[in-house]
ROBA-787400 format. One line per field, with one value per residue: residue in three letters; x, y, z of N, C-alpha, C in turn. Coordinates in steps of 0.1 Angstrom, whole numbers. Example, Ala and Ser with C-alpha at 12.3 -4.5 7.8 and 13.67 -1.06 7.14 Angstrom:
<rs>
res = c(ala:ser)
nX = c(132:128)
nY = c(-57:-22)
nZ = c(78:71)
caX = c(123:137)
caY = c(-45:-11)
caZ = c(78:71)
cX = c(132:129)
cY = c(-33:0)
cZ = c(78:79)
</rs>
This chain:
<rs>
res = c(met:ala:thr:val:glu:ile:asp:gln:gly:ala:gly:phe:cys:phe:gly:val:glu:gln:ala:ile:gln:thr:ala:glu:ser:his:leu:arg:asn:gly:glu:thr:leu:tyr:gly:leu:gly:glu:met:val:his:asn:ser:glu:glu:leu:arg:arg:leu:his:glu:leu:gly:met:lys:thr:ile:gly:his:ser:asp:leu:ser:gly:leu:lys:ala:gly:arg:val:leu:ile:arg:ala:his:gly:glu:pro:pro:ser:thr:phe:glu:phe:ala:ala:ala:ser:gly:ile:val:val:ile:asp:gly:thr:cys:pro:ile:val:leu:lys:leu:gln:glu:gln:val:arg:lys:thr:tyr:leu:lys:met:asp:his:thr:lys:glu:gln:leu:val:ile:phe:gly:lys:pro:glu:his:pro:glu:thr:val:gly:leu:leu:gly:gln:val:asn:gly:asp:ala:thr:val:ile:thr:thr:pro:gly:asp:val:lys:lys:val:asp:asn:thr:arg:gly:val:thr:leu:phe:ser:gln:thr:thr:met:asp:pro:asp:leu:phe:arg:glu:val:glu:arg:glu:leu:lys:ala:his:leu:ala:gly:ala:gly:ile:ser:ala:phe:arg:ser:ser:cys:thr:ile:cys:gly:gln:met:lys:lys:arg:lys:pro:gly:leu:gln:ala:phe:ala:glu:lys:his:asp:val:leu:ile:phe:val:ser:gly:lys:asn:ser:ser:asn:gly:lys:met:leu:tyr:glu:phe:ser:arg:ser:val:asn:pro:arg:ala:his:trp:ile:ser:glu:glu:ser:glu:leu:asp:pro:ala:trp:phe:thr:gly:ala:asp:ser:ile:gly:ile:ser:gly:ala:thr:ser:thr:ser:arg:thr:gln:leu:glu:ser:val:gly:lys:arg:val:lys:asn:ile:ile:ser:ser:ser:tyr:lys:asn:pro)
nX = c(10:7:28:22:34:35:46:75:86:58:35:19:33:55:43:17:9:12:-6:-28:-31:-36:-57:-75:-71:-84:-110:-114:-120:-140:-145:-158:-147:-130:-118:-99:-99:-93:-75:-64:-53:-70:-94:-108:-95:-104:-135:-128:-123:-145:-164:-156:-163:-152:-152:-151:-142:-140:-123:-141:-159:-151:-158:-186:-180:-192:-183:-163:-129:-102:-86:-57:-43:-14:-3:-1:-11:-13:-2:-26:-49:-45:-47:-69:-84:-77:-87:-113:-121:-116:-105:-76:-59:-27:-18:5:31:58:85:73:68:95:102:86:95:123:119:104:124:143:134:131:156:167:174:154:152:173:170:149:125:119:95:92:66:33:6:-17:-18:-20:2:16:8:4:32:34:23:38:56:37:27:46:63:79:59:65:61:68:100:97:83:100:105:87:97:113:143:159:169:188:178:165:160:134:114:83:77:68:72:88:118:137:124:129:156:160:148:162:184:174:168:188:205:184:188:214:219:209:229:227:242:238:224:210:202:179:174:142:127:109:130:118:102:127:137:118:112:135:132:106:115:129:112:89:101:107:83:60:34:23:2:-9:-20:-37:-51:-67:-68:-46:-17:11:7:-4:22:41:29:26:57:58:49:60:82:72:53:27:18:-11:-34:-51:-79:-95:-102:-123:-115:-102:-91:-99:-84:-61:-40:-36:-16:5:34:43:30:31:21:19:20:11:22:0:-15:-25:-7:-26:-47:-32:-29:-52:-60:-41:-49:-74:-62:-49:-73:-86:-70:-68:-91:-94:-73:-83:-107:-101)
nY = c(-13:23:51:77:110:141:170:186:211:226:244:271:301:322:348:346:328:343:358:348:333:354:366:342:343:367:361:340:350:361:386:411:407:419:415:428:424:397:372:351:334:316:291:273:281:304:299:286:304:325:305:308:332:353:383:392:420:446:477:499:493:504:528:527:510:505:492:470:453:457:440:439:422:397:406:435:473:503:536:555:537:536:559:565:549:561:586:579:564:539:507:493:466:454:431:428:410:410:410:422:447:453:461:477:502:505:509:531:550:550:562:587:596:600:619:626:636:623:595:569:547:514:485:456:434:427:447:449:436:434:437:450:472:484:490:511:528:541:559:576:564:568:552:531:498:465:433:418:404:419:440:462:480:501:516:546:557:576:581:568:535:521:492:471:441:425:406:379:373:353:343:331:346:373:375:375:399:415:417:424:450:463:461:476:503:505:507:533:545:551:539:539:518:505:471:453:421:419:397:370:351:323:321:321:299:278:268:256:230:222:213:190:177:174:157:135:120:101:111:143:163:196:217:247:280:290:315:322:339:330:306:301:302:284:263:258:259:234:217:218:203:179:164:148:168:181:204:214:231:220:190:175:180:157:131:97:85:100:86:64:37:47:48:64:92:124:151:185:223:258:290:298:279:257:233:218:213:203:175:167:166:143:125:118:111:88:72:67:57:33:21:17:-3:-24:-28:-35)
nZ = c(1:-6:11:27:30:48:44:60:58:51:63:82:78:103:107:100:113:139:138:137:163:178:169:182:208:212:201:224:244:244:231:210:174:147:116:95:61:44:69:61:30:30:26:43:72:73:77:102:118:115:126:154:160:147:125:92:77:50:38:36:54:80:88:96:119:155:177:193:183:157:140:126:97:89:63:68:71:52:66:65:74:97:107:103:116:142:143:140:164:166:180:173:168:161:138:123:103:118:101:78:91:98:71:61:74:66:42:42:57:38:16:26:27:6:-26:-43:-70:-80:-78:-71:-58:-67:-62:-63:-67:-60:-75:-58:-40:-5:11:-8:-9:14:17:0:10:28:16:5:-19:-39:-56:-82:-89:-97:-116:-128:-151:-176:-171:-161:-178:-171:-155:-148:-161:-164:-137:-107:-89:-60:-53:-37:-21:-23:9:1:-26:-52:-51:-72:-91:-88:-87:-114:-121:-107:-124:-150:-144:-140:-161:-179:-170:-173:-196:-206:-198:-170:-134:-109:-87:-63:-46:-26:-14:-3:5:23:47:53:27:12:14:10:-19:-25:-5:-11:-37:-33:-18:-37:-50:-44:-42:-61:-65:-57:-35:-34:-14:-7:-8:-34:-43:-32:-37:-33:-26:-53:-68:-55:-60:-90:-92:-77:-95:-118:-111:-103:-127:-114:-98:-78:-74:-47:-29:-5:9:-2:-28:-39:-57:-65:-84:-88:-76:-87:-92:-75:-55:-35:-19:-14:7:10:13:8:26:37:46:72:95:107:86:68:79:79:56:44:61:51:23:28:36:13:-1:15:11:-19:-19:-8:-20:-49)
caX = c(-3:14:29:18:43:35:61:82:86:50:26:15:48:56:37:3:7:11:-19:-46:-31:-38:-72:-78:-67:-92:-121:-120:-121:-154:-143:-156:-134:-134:-106:-95:-93:-90:-67:-52:-57:-75:-112:-112:-93:-116:-144:-129:-122:-157:-169:-151:-168:-145:-158:-145:-149:-135:-121:-154:-168:-146:-163:-199:-179:-199:-180:-151:-117:-100:-76:-50:-31:1:4:0:-16:-5:-6:-37:-55:-42:-49:-81:-92:-74:-98:-126:-119:-114:-96:-70:-48:-17:-10:12:44:76:92:69:71:110:107:82:104:133:112:103:138:151:126:133:171:167:173:141:157:184:169:138:121:111:92:90:58:18:2:-30:-16:-20:15:27:-2:11:45:33:16:49:59:27:26:59:74:70:55:69:58:77:111:93:76:112:103:81:108:124:156:169:175:191:172:165:151:131:106:74:82:65:76:93:133:143:115:135:171:154:139:171:196:166:163:203:201:173:193:224:214:205:237:227:247:233:217:209:191:178:164:136:121:113:137:114:102:141:144:108:114:145:126:96:119:133:100:82:110:108:68:52:21:20:-10:-8:-27:-39:-66:-69:-68:-31:-3:24:1:0:36:47:23:33:68:61:41:71:92:65:41:16:11:-25:-35:-67:-80:-103:-98:-135:-116:-94:-99:-91:-78:-48:-34:-33:-1:16:40:48:25:35:11:24:10:17:24:-9:-19:-20:-6:-37:-52:-25:-26:-65:-59:-33:-58:-80:-57:-48:-83:-89:-59:-71:-107:-89:-66:-95:-116:-91)
caY = c(1:34:54:90:119:154:178:191:224:232:250:287:310:327:360:342:321:348:369:336:332:367:363:334:350:377:356:332:359:369:399:410:409:421:409:435:417:381:371:342:330:297:295:268:283:312:292:281:320:330:297:313:348:367:390:397:433:457:491:504:491:509:541:522:503:516:488:459:456:458:430:440:409:400:416:449:482:515:545:559:529:534:573:568:540:565:597:574:560:523:501:484:454:453:416:427:404:416:412:434:460:459:463:491:511:501:517:545:556:552:570:603:599:601:628:626:642:615:583:561:533:502:476:442:427:424:462:445:425:441:440:462:487:491:492:522:539:544:569:582:560:575:543:521:485:459:421:401:410:425:453:471:489:509:523:557:550:585:581:556:529:517:483:464:434:420:393:365:369:343:348:333:360:385:375:378:412:425:419:434:468:467:462:488:515:509:510:548:555:552:531:539:504:495:464:446:415:417:382:368:341:307:318:320:281:272:262:239:221:214:206:175:170:169:147:117:115:99:122:152:173:206:224:261:288:294:330:326:341:326:290:297:300:273:249:259:254:218:210:217:191:168:165:143:174:183:217:216:241:216:175:169:179:146:124:90:84:108:80:50:31:54:39:71:101:137:162:201:236:272:294:299:265:249:220:210:212:195:165:160:162:133:111:117:100:72:63:66:44:19:18:11:-14:-37:-28:-30)
caZ = c(-1:-9:18:27:40:49:44:72:53:50:73:86:81:115:107:95:127:152:134:137:175:184:167:187:220:218:205:232:256:241:223:194:168:134:106:84:49:47:80:57:20:30:31:53:79:74:82:117:125:118:139:166:160:138:114:81:66:40:43:34:65:89:91:105:131:168:186:191:177:144:136:109:94:87:55:72:63:50:79:63:77:110:112:101:128:151:143:142:177:164:185:164:171:152:136:111:107:123:91:71:98:97:58:61:82:59:26:48:60:26:10:34:28:-11:-36:-58:-84:-90:-71:-71:-53:-72:-57:-69:-58:-71:-71:-57:-26:3:16:-15:-9:24:15:-11:20:39:9:-4:-32:-49:-61:-92:-86:-111:-108:-141:-157:-190:-161:-158:-189:-169:-146:-152:-165:-159:-121:-100:-81:-49:-53:-26:-30:-15:9:-4:-40:-59:-51:-86:-105:-80:-95:-130:-123:-105:-138:-157:-142:-139:-176:-180:-166:-179:-212:-205:-188:-154:-129:-95:-84:-50:-44:-8:-11:14:5:37:48:53:14:2:16:8:-28:-26:2:-19:-50:-27:-15:-46:-63:-39:-43:-68:-66:-47:-34:-25:-4:-3:-13:-52:-43:-27:-47:-29:-34:-70:-71:-53:-68:-104:-92:-74:-108:-129:-105:-102:-134:-110:-85:-80:-66:-39:-14:4:8:-8:-40:-37:-66:-62:-97:-91:-69:-92:-96:-66:-42:-22:-19:-9:11:12:10:10:41:45:48:86:95:108:72:57:82:76:38:44:67:41:11:37:38:-2:-8:20:2:-30:-15:0:-33:-62)
cX = c(9:13:26:26:38:48:64:82:75:44:26:33:45:45:23:0:3:-3:-30:-41:-36:-56:-80:-83:-82:-108:-126:-121:-135:-153:-151:-151:-133:-117:-106:-90:-91:-77:-57:-59:-59:-89:-115:-106:-103:-126:-141:-128:-135:-165:-169:-156:-163:-153:-153:-145:-139:-130:-134:-161:-164:-151:-179:-196:-187:-188:-169:-140:-115:-86:-65:-40:-21:6:5:-8:-7:-8:-16:-49:-57:-45:-62:-85:-88:-84:-110:-129:-123:-102:-89:-58:-42:-14:-3:25:53:86:88:69:86:109:99:88:115:128:113:113:145:151:133:147:173:169:168:146:168:180:155:136:111:106:84:79:41:10:-12:-31:-14:-5:21:15:3:24:43:29:24:56:51:29:38:70:66:71:61:66:66:90:108:83:91:110:96:92:115:138:166:175:178:182:176:157:146:120:97:78:81:62:85:107:138:138:127:150:167:152:153:179:186:170:181:204:197:181:205:225:206:218:237:231:244:220:219:200:190:165:155:127:120:119:132:108:114:142:129:111:127:139:118:101:122:122:94:87:110:95:68:41:25:10:-5:-17:-29:-50:-63:-64:-50:-18:7:20:5:9:43:41:28:46:68:59:52:81:90:50:24:14:-5:-27:-52:-66:-89:-100:-112:-129:-106:-102:-87:-79:-64:-35:-33:-19:8:21:42:37:26:20:20:16:18:18:14:-19:-15:-13:-18:-47:-44:-24:-40:-62:-49:-40:-67:-73:-55:-63:-91:-78:-61:-83:-104:-81:-77:-105:-110:-102)
cY = c(10:42:73:98:130:160:187:206:233:237:264:290:316:340:356:335:331:356:360:335:342:364:357:335:357:371:347:338:363:381:397:416:413:418:417:429:404:379:360:342:313:298:284:270:297:312:291:293:325:321:306:326:359:368:398:411:441:469:502:504:496:519:535:516:512:507:472:464:450:451:433:425:409:405:430:460:495:527:550:551:532:548:576:564:551:576:588:567:544:517:492:475:452:441:414:421:411:414:420:445:466:465:473:505:513:514:531:554:558:562:584:604:601:613:628:630:634:601:585:550:523:492:462:432:431:439:458:442:433:445:448:474:490:495:508:534:546:558:574:577:565:564:532:507:477:442:411:413:422:440:465:481:503:516:535:555:566:587:568:547:516:503:474:453:430:407:380:361:360:347:347:345:370:388:382:392:424:425:426:447:468:474:475:501:517:514:523:551:554:539:528:529:501:485:457:438:410:405:377:352:323:308:312:303:274:261:252:229:216:210:192:167:162:157:132:112:109:106:134:159:183:215:239:265:293:310:335:331:333:312:290:297:290:260:250:253:237:209:206:207:177:168:156:152:180:195:217:229:236:202:168:171:168:138:110:80:90:96:65:48:37:46:51:85:113:149:175:212:248:278:297:290:260:235:209:202:201:178:157:157:148:122:107:104:91:65:60:51:31:13:9:-2:-26:-38:-25:-33)
cZ = c(0:9:17:34:41:50:55:73:51:63:77:83:96:114:105:112:141:152:141:156:184:181:176:199:220:215:217:246:253:235:213:188:153:123:96:68:53:58:70:42:17:31:38:66:83:82:95:122:125:123:152:171:152:127:102:75:59:49:43:49:77:97:100:114:145:176:184:185:163:144:124:108:91:79:58:65:62:59:75:75:93:116:109:114:142:156:144:156:175:168:177:174:162:150:122:113:109:111:77:77:97:80:55:64:70:47:30:49:44:17:13:30:12:-19:-44:-68:-92:-88:-71:-64:-64:-61:-62:-59:-65:-64:-62:-42:-15:11:7:-12:6:25:7:1:24:29:-4:-17:-42:-51:-70:-89:-99:-106:-117:-145:-167:-183:-160:-166:-183:-158:-154:-152:-165:-146:-121:-93:-71:-48:-42:-35:-15:-5:8:-19:-43:-57:-63:-93:-99:-85:-109:-129:-121:-120:-148:-158:-143:-157:-185:-180:-169:-191:-215:-199:-174:-146:-115:-93:-71:-48:-30:-10:-3:13:18:40:44:34:7:6:10:-7:-30:-16:-6:-29:-43:-29:-25:-54:-56:-37:-58:-73:-52:-46:-26:-24:-2:-9:-26:-52:-36:-37:-44:-29:-43:-76:-69:-58:-82:-102:-88:-86:-118:-120:-107:-113:-127:-95:-88:-70:-59:-27:-2:4:-1:-23:-46:-48:-66:-73:-96:-82:-70:-95:-89:-55:-30:-24:-10:-5:14:9:11:27:45:44:61:84:96:93:63:64:83:62:40:51:58:28:17:33:20:-10:0:15:-9:-30:-8:-11:-47:-72)
</rs>
């Protein structure tokens, strides 16, 4: 019968784990708690938090709050959100990941020291991602966001560049962007270029670990929310390593046909996927295999 292994390198990243533990602590004390935006890109985990009493709200809902506390998720928020909350008498619990907080400070300090006639900020990230929105808020939106190497054409090549990254981006893609950006500037005779790979250390380790894990199994089940950018990137990477990789967000999506002829099955996931969910999927896979073994 096939073996089933859960990837020891998978599970919530530190920042998400901390924000969720903070939410649980307040909810179990019976407090009214609102999460500003999805606390994690994981529908199953969101359901669990909602069952504990948390309510997810958007920015447009802030002005109508009369009571309760608002939890800022690990991605962070721009200063304007905290200013609005303070002016409106809203109690805020800051669940921003410490790594993101450090990056926000780094971006802000770098910007304030710049000679903006000769220098500019560039952020490697996704424009609509809440972390990148928070970073842009540190500099009043005065930075260019690029997501792919091809986007470097959007960068003004008459000024030097300081490059930062959203913490959850692909490290390999960051290096490509870095090379293209240097070439883009050099082509216009600009040599002033500073780069800071501010991708989270856990993300930097994730791809090598996932590659080794995906290679050792016949089938890989990758678990994450379908709206998780981190999950999409890691799943696509795992599928490039193992063609028998399958992406699910809930165990009900498992297809017994995937395991035909497999001797080993690996279960992995994104930084927004809990160990509990991975273990639950692993248990379900074992039940499917056991049933198939008994009823060939």
